[in-house]
C-alpha positions as CSV (number, residue, x, y, z in Angstrom):
1,M,0.1,0.0,0.0
2,A,1.1,3.4,-0.9
3,T,2.3,5.2,2.3
4,T,0.2,8.3,3.2
5,T,-0.3,11.1,6.1
6,T,-3.3,9.9,8.0
7,A,-5.7,11.4,10.3
8,A,-6.8,8.5,12.4
9,N,-10.9,8.1,12.7
10,P,-13.3,5.3,13.1
11,E,-14.5,5.5,9.6
12,F,-10.9,5.7,7.6
13,A,-10.1,2.5,10.0
14,A,-13.1,1.1,8.9
15,F,-12.6,1.4,4.8
16,L,-9.0,0.2,5.6
17,A,-9.8,-2.8,7.4
18,A,-12.9,-3.7,4.9
19,H,-11.2,-2.8,1.7
20,P,-7.7,-3.3,2.3
21,G,-7.1,-3.1,-1.7
22,R,-4.6,-3.3,-4.2
23,D,-1.3,-1.8,-5.7
24,W,-0.1,-1.3,-9.2
25,D,3.3,-0.4,-10.8
26,R,3.0,2.8,-12.8
27,D,6.4,3.3,-14.1
28,G,8.1,3.4,-10.8
29,L,4.7,5.0,-8.8
30,T,2.0,3.5,-6.9
31,L,-1.8,3.2,-7.8
32,H,-3.8,2.0,-5.4
33,Y,-7.0,0.3,-6.1
34,L,-9.9,-1.8,-5.0
35,D,-10.8,-4.6,-6.5
36,E,-13.9,-7.3,-5.3
37,G,-16.0,-9.4,-6.5
38,E,-16.7,-11.6,-9.0
39,G,-18.8,-11.2,-12.5
40,P,-18.8,-8.1,-15.2
41,P,-16.9,-5.6,-14.4
42,V,-18.2,-2.3,-13.0
43,V,-15.3,0.6,-13.0
44,M,-15.9,3.4,-10.3
45,L,-13.7,6.9,-11.0
46,H,-14.1,9.2,-8.4
47,G,-13.4,13.1,-8.7
48,N,-11.9,15.8,-7.1
49,P,-11.1,16.5,-4.2
50,S,-12.4,13.2,-3.0
51,W,-11.3,9.6,-3.9
52,S,-12.1,5.5,-3.7
53,F,-13.3,6.0,-0.2
54,Y,-16.2,8.2,-1.9
55,Y,-17.6,4.5,-3.2
56,R,-17.5,2.5,0.1
57,A,-21.4,1.7,0.0
58,L,-21.3,1.5,-3.4
59,V,-19.0,-1.1,-3.4
60,E,-20.1,-3.0,-1.0
61,A,-23.9,-3.2,-2.8
62,V,-22.2,-4.0,-6.1
63,S,-19.6,-6.6,-5.6
64,P,-21.9,-9.2,-4.8
65,T,-22.5,-9.9,-8.3
66,H,-20.2,-7.6,-10.4
67,R,-16.0,-7.6,-10.3
68,V,-15.7,-4.1,-8.8
69,I,-12.1,-1.9,-9.3
70,V,-12.0,1.2,-8.3
71,P,-9.0,3.5,-8.8
72,D,-7.2,6.2,-6.8
73,H,-5.7,8.2,-9.4
74,I,-2.2,9.3,-8.6
75,G,-1.8,11.9,-6.4
76,C,-5.4,10.6,-4.5
77,G,-5.8,8.8,-1.8
78,L,-3.8,5.9,-0.9
79,S,-2.2,6.2,-4.4
80,D,1.7,7.9,-4.4
81,K,1.5,11.5,-4.6
82,P,4.7,12.5,-6.6
83,G,6.0,15.9,-7.6
84,D,5.5,17.6,-10.7
85,A,9.0,16.1,-11.9
86,R,7.7,12.7,-11.7
87,Y,4.1,12.8,-13.1
88,G,2.3,15.4,-15.7
89,Y,-1.0,15.7,-13.9
90,T,-3.3,16.2,-16.9
91,L,-6.2,14.5,-18.2
92,E,-4.4,13.1,-21.2
93,N,-2.8,11.2,-18.1
94,R,-5.3,10.1,-16.4
95,V,-7.1,8.4,-19.5
96,G,-4.1,6.6,-20.1
97,D,-3.6,5.7,-16.6
98,L,-6.9,4.4,-16.8
99,E,-6.8,2.4,-19.4
100,R,-3.7,1.2,-18.9
101,L,-4.6,-0.1,-15.4
102,L,-7.9,-2.2,-17.0
103,D,-5.4,-3.9,-19.5
104,H,-3.5,-5.0,-16.4
105,L,-6.1,-6.4,-14.6
106,G,-7.9,-8.0,-18.5
107,V,-10.5,-5.6,-18.1
108,D,-11.3,-5.0,-22.0
109,E,-15.0,-5.8,-22.5
110,D,-18.4,-5.0,-21.4
111,V,-17.2,-2.4,-18.8
112,S,-19.5,-0.5,-16.8
113,L,-18.4,2.9,-15.7
114,V,-19.8,4.9,-12.6
115,V,-18.3,8.1,-13.0
116,H,-18.9,11.2,-10.6
117,D,-17.1,14.8,-11.1
118,W,-13.5,14.7,-12.7
119,G,-14.3,10.5,-13.1
120,G,-16.7,11.9,-15.4
121,M,-14.2,13.4,-18.0
122,I,-11.8,10.6,-17.7
123,G,-14.6,8.0,-17.8
124,A,-15.8,9.9,-21.0
125,A,-12.6,10.2,-22.1
126,F,-12.1,6.6,-22.0
127,A,-15.0,5.3,-23.3
128,A,-15.3,7.6,-26.0
129,R,-12.3,6.4,-27.4
130,R,-12.7,2.6,-26.4
131,P,-16.7,2.5,-27.2
132,E,-16.7,-1.2,-28.2
133,R,-15.5,-2.0,-24.2
134,I,-18.4,0.1,-22.3
135,A,-21.7,-1.9,-21.4
136,K,-23.3,1.0,-18.9
137,L,-23.0,4.5,-17.6
138,V,-23.6,5.5,-14.7
139,V,-23.4,9.6,-14.4
140,M,-23.3,11.4,-10.9
141,N,-22.5,15.2,-11.0
142,T,-20.3,15.7,-13.6
143,A,-19.2,16.4,-17.2
144,G,-18.0,14.6,-20.6
145,F,-18.1,18.1,-22.4
146,H,-17.0,21.6,-21.7
147,M,-18.9,23.8,-19.8
148,P,-22.3,25.0,-21.0
149,A,-22.7,28.3,-22.5
150,D,-25.2,28.9,-19.8
151,K,-22.8,28.2,-17.3
152,T,-21.1,30.7,-15.1
153,F,-17.5,29.7,-13.9
154,P,-17.7,30.2,-10.0
155,W,-15.5,32.3,-8.6
156,A,-14.2,30.3,-5.6
157,L,-13.0,27.6,-8.3
158,R,-11.6,30.8,-10.5
159,V,-9.3,31.9,-6.9
160,C,-8.0,28.4,-6.7
161,R,-7.1,27.8,-10.1
162,D,-5.3,31.1,-11.4
163,T,-3.8,32.8,-8.2
164,A,-1.2,32.6,-6.0
165,L,-3.8,32.7,-3.1
166,G,-5.1,30.0,-4.2
167,A,-2.5,27.5,-3.8
168,W,-2.2,29.0,-0.5
169,L,-5.9,27.7,0.3
170,V,-5.6,24.3,-1.7
171,R,-2.0,23.3,-0.4
172,G,-1.8,25.3,2.6
173,L,-4.7,25.6,4.3
174,N,-6.5,21.9,2.7
175,A,-9.6,24.2,2.4
176,F,-10.5,22.5,-1.0
177,V,-10.9,19.4,0.8
178,R,-12.1,20.6,3.6
179,G,-14.4,23.5,2.4
180,T,-16.0,20.6,-0.5
181,A,-16.3,18.1,2.7
182,W,-18.4,21.0,4.6
183,I,-20.9,22.0,1.6
184,G,-20.9,18.7,-0.1
185,C,-23.6,17.2,1.3
186,K,-26.8,19.4,1.5
187,N,-29.6,16.7,3.4
188,R,-27.5,16.8,6.4
189,R,-24.0,17.8,7.0
190,M,-21.1,15.2,7.1
191,S,-20.0,14.7,10.8
192,K,-16.4,15.9,11.6
193,S,-15.2,12.1,11.6
194,L,-16.6,11.4,8.2
195,R,-14.6,15.1,7.1
196,D,-11.9,14.4,8.8
197,A,-11.8,10.1,6.5
198,Y,-12.3,12.4,3.9
199,A,-9.1,14.7,4.4
200,A,-7.0,11.9,5.9
201,P,-5.2,11.0,2.7
202,Y,-4.3,14.7,2.1
203,G,-1.9,15.3,5.5
204,G,0.6,18.2,4.0
205,W,1.5,20.6,1.1
206,A,3.1,17.7,-0.8
207,D,0.0,15.1,-0.5
208,R,-2.2,18.0,-1.8
209,I,-0.4,18.5,-5.1
210,A,-3.0,16.4,-7.2
211,I,-6.2,18.9,-6.0
212,H,-4.8,22.0,-6.9
213,R,-3.8,20.4,-10.5
214,F,-7.1,19.3,-10.7
215,V,-8.7,22.5,-10.8
216,Q,-5.5,24.1,-12.7
217,D,-6.3,21.9,-15.5
218,I,-10.2,22.5,-15.7
219,P,-10.5,23.4,-19.2
220,L,-12.0,27.0,-19.9
221,E,-10.6,28.2,-23.2
222,P,-8.5,27.3,-26.1
223,G,-4.9,26.5,-25.3
224,D,-5.1,25.0,-22.4
225,R,-4.0,21.9,-22.2
226,A,-7.0,19.7,-21.2
227,Y,-9.0,21.7,-23.6
228,D,-8.8,19.6,-27.3
229,L,-9.1,16.4,-25.5
230,V,-12.3,17.3,-23.8
231,T,-13.0,18.9,-27.2
232,D,-12.3,15.7,-29.1
233,T,-13.9,13.3,-26.2
234,Q,-17.5,15.9,-26.7
235,E,-17.3,15.2,-30.4
236,R,-17.0,11.5,-29.6
237,L,-19.8,11.4,-27.4
238,P,-22.8,10.4,-30.0
239,L,-20.6,7.1,-30.4
240,L,-21.9,6.0,-27.3
241,A,-25.5,6.7,-27.9
242,H,-26.3,2.8,-27.8
243,V,-24.6,2.4,-24.4
244,P,-27.8,1.9,-21.6
245,M,-27.6,5.0,-19.1
246,L,-28.1,6.1,-15.9
247,I,-27.7,9.8,-14.5
248,A,-28.0,10.9,-10.9
249,W,-28.1,14.3,-10.2
250,G,-27.7,16.3,-6.9
251,M,-29.6,19.3,-7.9
252,R,-28.2,22.0,-5.3
253,D,-24.7,21.2,-6.3
254,F,-23.3,24.9,-7.0
255,V,-20.6,23.3,-9.9
256,F,-22.4,20.4,-11.6
257,D,-25.8,22.0,-11.2
258,E,-28.7,22.1,-13.8
259,P,-26.8,23.1,-16.9
260,F,-24.5,20.1,-16.6
261,L,-27.5,18.1,-16.2
262,R,-29.5,19.6,-19.3
263,E,-26.4,19.5,-21.2
264,W,-26.1,15.4,-20.8
265,R,-29.9,14.8,-21.1
266,K,-29.2,16.9,-24.5
267,R,-26.6,14.6,-25.7
268,F,-28.1,11.3,-24.3
269,P,-32.2,11.9,-24.6
270,D,-32.8,8.3,-23.8
271,A,-30.9,8.0,-20.6
272,E,-33.3,7.1,-17.2
273,V,-32.5,10.7,-15.5
274,H,-33.2,10.8,-11.9
275,R,-32.9,14.1,-9.9
276,F,-32.6,14.2,-5.8
277,P,-33.4,18.0,-5.3
278,N,-32.0,18.3,-1.7
279,A,-28.8,16.5,-2.6
280,G,-25.1,18.3,-3.2
281,H,-22.2,17.6,-4.8
282,Y,-21.8,14.7,-2.8
283,I,-24.6,12.7,-3.8
284,L,-23.4,9.3,-2.5
285,E,-22.9,10.7,0.8
286,D,-26.3,12.5,0.8
287,E,-28.6,10.1,-0.8
288,A,-27.2,6.6,-0.3
289,A,-30.5,4.9,1.5
290,A,-32.3,5.8,-1.8
291,L,-29.6,5.7,-4.7
292,V,-27.0,3.2,-3.8
293,P,-30.3,0.4,-4.4
294,L,-30.7,2.1,-7.6
295,I,-27.5,2.0,-9.1
296,R,-27.0,-1.5,-8.3
297,D,-30.6,-2.6,-9.4
298,F,-29.4,-0.2,-13.1
299,L,-25.8,-3.1,-12.6
300,D,-27.8,-6.3,-12.7
301,R,-30.7,-5.2,-14.9
302,P,-30.2,-7.4,-18.5
303,S,-28.7,-4.5,-21.0
304,E,-32.0,-2.9,-22.9
305,P,-32.8,0.3,-24.1
306,S,-32.7,3.2,-21.6
307,V,-35.8,5.3,-20.5
308,D,-36.1,8.5,-18.8
309,G,-37.2,8.1,-15.4
310,R,-38.0,10.6,-12.6
311,G,-36.1,13.4,-14.5
């Protein structure tokens, strides 16, 4: 297991005990991942600033009938957190890491992807490149395309992305991890112990490099390093039109809000859509009781053309 600075708490300890995970050598760097259960593969991709811990309840629900694979992206969770000299924190590398890990594990067909936040862009780019591998898609508060025209980039993200103050906030104060945990649930705020578990892998300045680099990699205009890959991905999304898709959306997410949901629905009009009016960004925390069985049942059912749900 990759070394990491952690704050001991019951949620974190319970997660490690129940899900010890495995390690993959990515050119001398350790990428940590969960690999549990047997059956059709389900790959769950976390975003920023979370890690595989986010999917713990869903892993337990789905692994009795599926092989569940949940990587911690390099720089996140229990994976190594190298400096820029050893790893390029780019969308292109994230997609490459995913494809290489799945090739290493022999997972090359009938893959169901479950994505959230940055995991959506990583997963969409992979799926658009390899549509023949994809069996189903579960999409939660994320994007697989450029920011919608009617969406304004939040000022807080602008500060973190483009200013020296942002580096101090994100890496010095751990404000991005702590702040997202604080505002990410709307039905009921996370307990302090649970917030500490989310923050456990990110104990110091060096451990928080990926958190900052993810924000800096948000493509807003031509010339941004991820911009062309996002353009290529959104142009190839029609190749996934046949794939059954479930969209679950926390409607009180201040970043991935109504404009992003409308864009998903416009691009995938046959998707099964479930809105959660009182849920925030961390929808799997806010709506676990309803959402976990919903996703489990969607993954368990035989593939068939999607129909609209509660959307």
